[in-house]
C-alpha positions as CSV (number, residue, x, y, z in Angstrom):
1,M,0.0,0.0,0.0
2,K,1.3,3.4,-0.9
3,R,1.7,6.1,1.8
4,T,0.8,9.8,1.8
5,V,1.6,12.4,4.4
6,V,-0.8,15.4,4.6
7,L,0.3,18.4,6.5
8,G,-2.6,20.3,8.0
9,C,-6.0,19.2,9.3
10,G,-8.3,22.0,8.1
11,P,-11.0,21.4,5.4
12,T,-8.4,21.5,2.6
13,G,-6.1,19.0,4.4
14,L,-8.9,16.6,5.1
15,A,-10.2,16.9,1.5
16,A,-6.6,15.9,0.4
17,A,-6.5,13.1,2.9
18,Q,-9.9,11.8,1.7
19,A,-8.7,11.8,-1.9
20,A,-5.6,9.8,-0.8
21,V,-7.7,7.3,1.1
22,D,-10.0,6.9,-1.9
23,S,-6.9,6.2,-4.0
24,G,-6.0,3.3,-1.7
25,H,-3.2,5.1,0.2
26,E,-2.3,4.8,3.9
27,V,-2.4,8.4,5.2
28,L,-0.6,10.2,8.0
29,I,-2.2,13.6,8.9
30,A,0.3,15.8,10.7
31,S,-0.9,19.1,12.2
32,A,-0.1,21.6,15.0
33,K,-3.7,21.0,16.2
34,D,-5.5,17.9,17.3
35,R,-8.9,19.5,16.8
36,M,-10.9,21.0,14.0
37,S,-10.1,24.4,12.8
38,T,-12.3,27.5,13.3
39,Q,-13.9,28.9,10.1
40,Y,-13.0,32.6,9.6
41,G,-13.5,33.2,5.9
42,C,-14.7,30.3,3.8
43,Q,-18.5,30.1,4.0
44,Y,-19.3,27.3,1.6
45,L,-18.0,24.8,-1.0
46,H,-18.4,25.7,-4.6
47,A,-18.6,22.0,-5.4
48,P,-19.1,19.0,-3.1
49,I,-16.2,16.8,-1.9
50,P,-16.7,13.3,-3.5
51,G,-18.5,11.0,-1.1
52,Y,-20.1,13.9,0.7
53,E,-22.5,15.1,-2.0
54,D,-25.5,14.8,0.3
55,V,-24.6,17.6,2.7
56,P,-27.0,20.6,2.7
57,H,-27.1,22.5,-0.6
58,T,-28.3,26.0,-1.4
59,T,-27.9,29.0,-3.8
60,V,-25.8,31.9,-2.6
61,N,-26.2,35.4,-4.0
62,Y,-22.9,37.3,-4.3
63,H,-23.4,41.1,-4.5
64,L,-21.1,44.1,-4.8
65,N,-21.8,47.6,-3.7
66,G,-19.6,49.9,-5.8
67,T,-17.1,48.8,-8.4
68,P,-14.3,46.1,-8.3
69,D,-11.7,48.9,-8.4
70,Q,-13.3,50.6,-5.4
71,Y,-13.4,47.2,-3.6
72,R,-9.7,46.5,-4.4
73,L,-8.7,49.9,-3.1
74,K,-10.8,49.5,0.1
75,V,-9.4,46.1,0.9
76,Y,-5.8,46.2,-0.3
77,G,-5.0,49.9,-0.8
78,S,-3.2,51.2,-3.9
79,K,-0.4,48.7,-4.0
80,W,-2.3,45.5,-5.0
81,Q,-3.5,45.5,-8.6
82,G,-4.5,41.8,-8.9
83,R,-8.0,40.5,-9.3
84,V,-10.5,40.6,-6.5
85,S,-13.2,38.1,-5.7
86,P,-16.2,40.2,-6.9
87,E,-14.7,40.2,-10.4
88,D,-15.3,36.5,-10.6
89,F,-18.1,35.6,-8.2
90,I,-20.9,38.2,-8.6
91,G,-24.3,36.5,-9.1
92,D,-25.8,33.2,-7.9
93,H,-23.7,30.2,-7.0
94,D,-24.4,26.7,-6.0
95,A,-23.2,26.1,-2.4
96,W,-22.6,23.1,-0.3
97,D,-22.2,23.2,3.5
98,I,-18.5,23.3,4.3
99,R,-19.0,22.8,8.0
100,E,-21.0,19.7,7.8
101,T,-18.6,18.3,5.1
102,Y,-15.7,19.1,7.4
103,Q,-17.3,17.5,10.4
104,R,-18.2,14.3,8.4
105,M,-14.7,14.1,7.0
106,W,-13.2,14.5,10.5
107,D,-15.5,11.9,11.9
108,R,-14.8,9.4,9.1
109,L,-11.1,9.8,8.7
110,S,-10.4,9.8,12.4
111,T,-11.8,6.3,12.7
112,L,-10.3,4.6,9.6
113,P,-7.5,2.2,10.4
114,Q,-5.4,3.4,7.4
115,V,-5.4,7.0,8.7
116,Q,-3.1,8.3,11.5
117,F,-3.2,11.7,13.1
118,I,-0.1,13.1,14.8
119,K,0.4,16.5,16.5
120,I,3.5,18.5,15.6
121,N,3.9,22.1,16.7
122,P,7.4,23.4,15.6
123,I,8.0,27.1,15.1
124,T,9.0,26.2,11.6
125,L,8.8,23.2,9.4
126,G,11.9,24.3,7.5
127,S,13.4,20.9,8.6
128,L,10.6,18.4,8.4
129,P,10.2,16.3,11.6
130,V,11.9,12.9,11.5
131,V,8.6,11.2,12.3
132,I,7.3,12.2,8.9
133,Y,10.2,10.7,7.0
134,E,10.0,7.6,9.2
135,F,6.5,7.0,7.8
136,M,8.3,6.6,4.5
137,P,5.7,8.4,2.4
138,D,5.4,8.2,-1.4
139,K,4.0,11.7,-1.4
140,I,4.0,14.6,1.0
141,I,1.2,17.1,0.5
142,S,1.2,20.4,2.5
143,T,-1.9,22.6,3.2
144,I,-0.2,24.5,6.0
145,S,1.2,28.0,5.6
146,A,4.0,28.1,3.0
147,M,5.9,30.4,5.4
148,A,6.2,27.4,7.8
149,M,7.8,25.4,5.0
150,C,10.4,28.1,4.2
151,S,14.0,27.8,5.4
152,A,15.5,30.7,3.5
153,A,15.8,34.1,5.0
154,N,15.8,35.8,1.6
155,H,12.4,34.4,0.5
156,N,9.6,36.9,0.4
157,F,5.9,36.2,1.3
158,I,3.5,39.0,0.3
159,Y,0.2,39.1,2.2
160,H,-2.4,41.5,3.4
161,T,-3.7,41.3,7.0
162,I,-7.4,41.6,7.3
163,Y,-9.7,41.2,10.4
164,A,-12.5,38.7,10.6
165,S,-15.2,37.7,13.0
166,G,-15.4,34.0,13.7
167,S,-18.4,32.4,12.1
168,R,-21.5,32.7,14.4
169,K,-24.7,30.9,14.1
170,Q,-27.4,33.6,14.0
171,H,-30.5,34.6,12.1
172,T,-30.2,38.1,10.6
173,G,-33.1,37.9,8.2
174,I,-30.7,37.8,5.3
175,E,-29.9,34.3,4.3
176,D,-27.4,32.8,1.8
177,S,-25.9,36.0,0.6
178,I,-22.5,37.6,0.5
179,I,-22.2,41.4,0.3
180,C,-19.0,42.9,-0.8
181,D,-18.7,46.7,-0.2
182,G,-16.3,48.9,-2.0
183,T,-18.0,52.1,-0.8
184,L,-17.4,54.0,2.4
185,D,-20.9,53.4,3.6
186,Y,-19.7,50.6,5.9
187,E,-16.5,49.9,7.9
188,W,-16.5,46.3,6.8
189,Y,-15.8,45.2,3.2
190,R,-17.4,41.7,3.2
191,N,-20.4,40.3,5.1
192,A,-21.5,36.8,4.5
193,T,-24.4,34.8,5.9
194,V,-24.6,31.3,4.5
195,F,-26.3,28.2,6.1
196,G,-27.1,30.4,9.0
197,Y,-23.5,31.4,9.9
198,T,-22.3,35.0,9.6
199,T,-18.8,36.2,9.0
200,T,-17.7,39.8,8.6
201,E,-14.3,41.0,7.3
202,W,-12.6,44.4,7.7
203,S,-9.4,45.7,6.0
204,R,-8.3,47.3,9.3
205,E,-9.1,46.5,12.9
206,P,-12.7,47.5,13.6
207,R,-13.7,49.6,16.6
208,G,-15.9,48.4,19.4
209,N,-16.6,44.8,18.1
210,G,-15.6,42.8,21.2
211,D,-13.3,39.8,21.4
212,N,-14.6,37.8,18.4
213,I,-12.1,39.4,16.0
214,V,-8.9,37.8,14.7
215,A,-6.2,39.1,12.4
216,V,-5.9,36.8,9.3
217,P,-3.2,37.0,6.7
218,K,-4.5,36.9,3.1
219,P,-1.9,35.3,0.9
220,L,-1.0,37.1,-2.3
221,T,2.4,35.9,-3.8
222,H,5.8,34.4,-2.7
223,N,9.1,33.3,-4.3
224,C,9.8,30.3,-2.0
225,D,11.0,27.1,-3.6
226,C,12.0,25.2,-0.4
227,H,11.2,21.5,0.0
228,R,10.6,20.7,-3.7
229,E,9.6,17.2,-2.7
230,V,6.5,18.6,-0.9
231,H,3.4,19.2,-3.0
232,R,1.7,22.4,-1.9
233,I,-2.1,22.8,-2.3
234,G,-4.7,25.1,-0.8
235,R,-4.7,28.8,-0.2
236,Y,-2.0,28.8,2.4
237,G,-0.1,25.9,1.1
238,R,0.4,27.5,-2.3
239,W,0.2,31.0,-0.8
240,Q,-2.2,31.7,-3.5
241,K,-5.2,34.1,-3.3
242,S,-8.7,32.7,-3.8
243,Y,-7.9,29.0,-3.9
244,L,-11.3,27.1,-3.6
245,V,-11.3,24.3,-1.0
246,H,-13.1,21.8,-3.2
247,K,-10.1,21.9,-5.6
248,A,-8.0,20.1,-3.0
249,Y,-9.6,16.7,-3.8
250,P,-8.9,16.7,-7.6
251,D,-5.5,18.4,-7.1
252,T,-4.5,15.6,-4.7
253,L,-5.7,12.9,-7.2
254,E,-3.5,14.5,-9.9
255,I,-0.5,14.5,-7.5
256,L,-1.0,10.9,-6.6
257,R,-1.1,9.9,-10.3
């Protein structure tokens, strides 16, 4: 039986692990945490993870106040000239429940005999822990921050720090919608309510919003080529903006081929 190591146990990591299991691999999932991650940005899956197609499904309306250029300036300032999400996502989208998918993957994978979970919490993974190589993997797939995989001081990681409220289950009267705001009418730039959970994002630390706010780095670009034997997927693994979680499954299948 072939062996795959997956670094990270968030939704992207478990989607990769599920693809490896479905390919007949023995899987070692290594993560700094031994619990499920908190959702701070991703509100839904744009496509279901194979084997979990029966999770709740809905249609999400993605709306922009203002223009994409105004939105880009509000979120990133004048230095970032890349594409922003409203340029690609405005309109109605099919949506599958990421939380239930994540919970089901966690429950299933944590009980399979061909899957192991180990907790590793180094400051950096620039030198991969011996326990990973002792597993003798055929493939190593990383979904953790690319910065944690870097061992070169001259490599640059460009990102923009935003502030996000943790997803809260609440009823606002506005269901299954994402509003992006490029105007100055609101302090926030993105407010999402999907499957009853609400997340709000700000480009600078908001005033008077309590303790439910965390600083989150939004990956943009990097020039790191450390650990070429490791296949990087996911938004943080590739340090790539707007990587959709459901892509982790087919990307992993391609790696394993």
